[in-house]
N, C-alpha and C positions, 0 to 999 in steps of 0.2 A: 421463602425467602430465598431459597437459590435458585429462583425463576430472575428474579431481580439483579442479583450476582452476577446470571449468566449472561443480562443486558449489560450491565456496567463493564463485566468483563470483553463483552465484542465491542462495545463503547471506544475501550482502550485500546482492543487492537488496530481498531479501524482507525483510530487517530495514529498510533505508531506507525502502521503502514503509512499514512500520507508521511508525516513526516521523515521519515526513513526517503519513502519515492522522492520527496521536493528535496530534500538535500544531495540526492545522488542527480539528479536534473539540474540541481543548481550546479554543481560539480563539473559536469558535461558527463556525466557517467550513466550508464547502463544501470537504470534500479533492478535488484534482486526479482529474480518471476515472484517469489512466493507473497513481498510487500506491493507487485501491481494487479498478483491475481486476489489478493485480501480486498482490495478497493475494485475490485468485479473490471479491469483493464486484462485485456490478452496479451502478454507479455512480448508476443510477437509482433502482431501489430503495432506496439507501443515503439518495437526496433526500426520498424521501418518509417517513423516520424524524427524527421529532421530538426533539431535546436537548438 
C-alpha cells in the first residue's frame, strides 16, 4: 500500500505545481522555480517566454 500512497502523493504534488504555475502566469508573475521543476520545466527557459 505504501507504493500506492506514493503514487497518489506524486499526483497531488503535480496538480499543486500546475495550479501554482498557472495562477502565477495568469497574474503576470514568474512562477516559483520549484513548481516549474515539479512539472519538468526549466525555470530559466520559462523566464525567457514572453507571456
